[in-house]
N, C-alpha and C positions, 0 to 999 in steps of 0.2 A: 419902834416908833409907829405910832398910829397916825395915819394921815388919810386924806380923802383926795381922790382926783375925780374931777367932774368936768365935762365939757358939753357945751351946747353949740352946735355948728349950724349956722344959717347962711353964711356967705361963701360962695364958691371961690376957690383959688386962694383963700386967705388961711394961713397957718394959725392954728389955735394952740397955744401952750396951755396944758391943763394939769400938769403934775410936776412937782419938783420936791425933792427931798435930798438928804445927804448921799443917797445911793442911786437915785433914779430921776430922770427927766423924760417927760413924754409930751409930744405935740402931734397934731394931726391936721390934715387938709383933705378935701374931696378931690378925687381924680378927674372929675368932669366939671363942666362950667354951670351945672344946674344947681339951683338953690335947694337946700335940704333942711328938714326939721329933724334933728337927731340929737339925742343926749345919751351919754354913757357915763357911769361912775363906778369906781372900784375903791374899796377900802381894804387895807391901807395903801398909801402911795409909797410903797417900799417893796423891795424884793428880798430883803434880809430877814431871815428867820420867819418867813411867811409860808404857812402850809396851805391856807385857804384864803382866797379873797372873796369878798361879797361884792357882787356886781349887779347893776340894774341898767336896763336899756329902755329908752323911750324913743319911738320913731314914728313919723307920719309918712307912710309909703306913697310914692307917686303913682302907683298902679295897684290894682287888686292883686293879692298874693294867693293865687291858686297853685302856682308852681314856684319853687325857689331853690335854685342851685347856688351854693356858695363855693368860692375858691379863696383859699388862704395861702399866701406866699410870704415867706420870711427870708430876709437876707441878713447875714451877720458879717460885719466888716466887709461888705461888697460881694460876699459869696452866698449863693442860694443855699439855705440851710433846711428849708421845709417847703413842700408843695402838697396841699391837701385840698380835695374837693369832695363835695357830698351834696346829694339832693335832700334838702330838709323838708320840703313840701311837695307832694305829688298829687294832691287832691283826694287821696284815699288813705284813711287811717293815719292822718298826720298827728304827730305828738307835740309839736311846738306851737306856742300861743300865737306866733306871727302868722301861721298858716290860716288862710281864710280871711285875713284882714282885707278891708276894702280901701280903695284909693281915698286918701284924706282922713282915714280913721286913725286915731292914736293907738299905737301898739305899746304896751308897757309890760315888762317882764323882769323878774329877778332870778339870779342863778349864782352858783358858786364856781370859782375857778380854782382848781387844785394845783397850787404852785409847787408842792413838794415833788411832783413828777418831773419838773424841769428846773435845772439850775442854770442860771444865765451868767456866763462869763462876762467880765468887763468888756465893753465895746459898744459899737453902734449897730442898731437893728432897724431895718426898714420892714414894716409889716403892711401888706396890701390885702385888704378884704374886699372882695367883689361879690355882688349878688345879682343873679340873672333870673328873668321870668321865663326862660326857656332852656331846654337841655342843650341846644346848639350854641349857647353863650353869645347870642347876637343881641338880645334885649337886656341891657344892663339896668337894674333898678337902683343900685347904689355901689359906690366904690370909695373906700376910705383908705388913705395913706397915712399910717402911723409911723412916727419916728420915736424910737426908744433909745436912750443913752443910759447904759448901766455904768455907773461910776466906780464900782468896786466889785470884785468877785463875790458871789453869794455862797461860796463854799470854803 
């Protein structure tokens, strides 16, 4: 099944339902009460027999992006399944297009997500993505809370 999930989030605290198919449902909201200009889409809107998803991101950051540390947490049926953090932008030899973006400037990028590496068992997933403008994790640039419901096992 080829589908598209797309979301544009502007309103803080409001959950946006952006993907539904026979095997997957996804929604998101922001963790904070600040207005965001953010769009993300992935094709297909399915986890079955998918080895690569095509993704694109458009974001208007609230601050200049000279430093960007991301933290990615995943819970599966209420149990923490993954904790990953990395510095994506440090101001020197940065490889990501978001690095160096100025406050109010539109950042647009496309990339692939390799789904064959991960098989998602049926269940409920909470995915929290946080971005910080400092290494101490005090100055949050963005925080998105995704809910993913996998309706059937992908294996």
